[in-house]
C-alpha positions, 0 to 999 in steps of 0.5 A: 364673145357674142353681144348679149343685151342687158337685163335688170339682173345682169346689169345689177350684178355688173354695177355691184362689181364696179362700185364694190357693193356686196350683194349679200349685204345685211338686210338686202338694202343695197341689192334692192336699191341697185335694182330699183335704181336700174328699173327707174333709169330704164323707165326714165330713158324709155319715157324721155321722148316719143322714140320711134321704137315706141310706135306700134300699130293696133286696131280699135274695135267698137261693136254694136251697142258699145260705147267704149274700147279698153286699150292694150296694156302697152298703150301709152298715148295716141299718135293721131287725133283722127282715126279713119276707115275707108273701104269700098263700101265703108267710109267713116272716121273718129276724132280723138279729143284731148279736151274733155269740155269739147268732147262733152259738148259733142256728146251733149248733142246726142240723146242718151239712147241715140246710136250711130257711127261713133264720131267722137272719142276721149281717153279716160281711166276704166274705173272698173279696174283697180289700177290705171287701165285706159279706155276710149269712150265714144259717142254716139253708141255704135249701131253696128260693128266698127273698127279703125286702124291706129298708131300709138306710143307704147308705155314702158315695159316695167309698168304694164298691168298684168293681163291675159287674152285667150285664143280659144278655137271658134268665134266670138268666145275669147275673153280678156282678163286684167289684174286688179293689182300691179306686180307679182300680185297680178302676175301670180293670177292664173286662168284655166279653162276646163270642160265639165258638167256645169258652168262655174268659176272657182278660185284657190288662192290666185288660181282661177278655174273656169269650168264650161260645158263643151259647145254650150257655155258662151263667153258671155255666160262665163263673164256673168259667172266671173263677175258674180264670184267675189274672189275672182272679181277681187283678183281680175276683171273679165271682159270680151276680147277685142272684136268679140261679142261673147256670143260664141260657145267654148269648146277648148280647154286652156291650161292654167296660164299666168297673166303677163305684165311688167318685164321680168328682171331676167328679161331684156327690154325691146329697144334699139341696141344702142339704148342698152349702152345708154341704160348702162351708163345712166344706171351706173351714174345713178348708182355711183351717186347713191353709193360712192362718196367721190365724183366718179359719177361725173365722168360717167355722166359725161359719157352718157351726155356724149352718148345722147349727143351721138344719138341725136347726130344719128337721128336720120340713120336707120337702127334696129332693135336688139334682135336685129329684126325690126327696122327703126328710123329715129326721126325725133329731135328730142335727144338734145334735152335728154341729159337734162331730162334724166337729171344730169347737171349739164 
């Protein structure tokens, strides 16, 4: 039989069988707890180290007149403290500060109306959002369009904020919608674009419909209408998509599309194949501790520790993601402490 990666659903069904817990238990307490434990184990394993598979490349844009960039919903942390751009006629760099005092000292060196090439940046929460959404604030305010390639560490797929970025035909007309709530409250939100005789934003339950006049309504105008609609603004925020200034007109319809966020229980996380084994062992051990009175969890815990040590011994070997498409080199030495980081008594 071909190997099939675990999902929260399939792993929960497997563990229920191993620990003899009835999925139809009255009140649904046991099934819900097992799935919650599995998710928490996945989160813990994902975040136990800055694994190589968590690395991802992105492009940071700060357009003329702007002083911040909203980072993607899978952003965890920067992998670098200097962002550099070197082209034939462009040479500029941006320092990412971790100390707010040092960043503020640099920012205080500019007048409030100063503009130029952004030199300094700091990561902070976008307070316009109802949930944690990171943004990079820079100084001084950009006097032109700037972009930097950068590397970042992805956050775990179970905790991502639901969002949607459009891909409409044309330039400078795409928008990004970010949910005001985690979970199904956010993923229930849908965005539809439909042509009509007058630009408008309407909301029915969690369905948001943007009506535009073909070739006339700009993305900037849609944002103004969206922000002015209390029902829409309560469900999500609307902003220009990266590298879009909102000046472009809209001519493309979009069917109602849901905001995408946390991984579904029916889907598999994207990590190296060996991590599915670690996830199973860690989840099984945690469920044995929660639902069984014997010491079976200790044997599973030892198996997990052996798995972790094996990963460490193979640090310099090339592994791949579950679909075998992405080469990964696990070059970190953090695995020795992994068992302790997830609560094993060793």
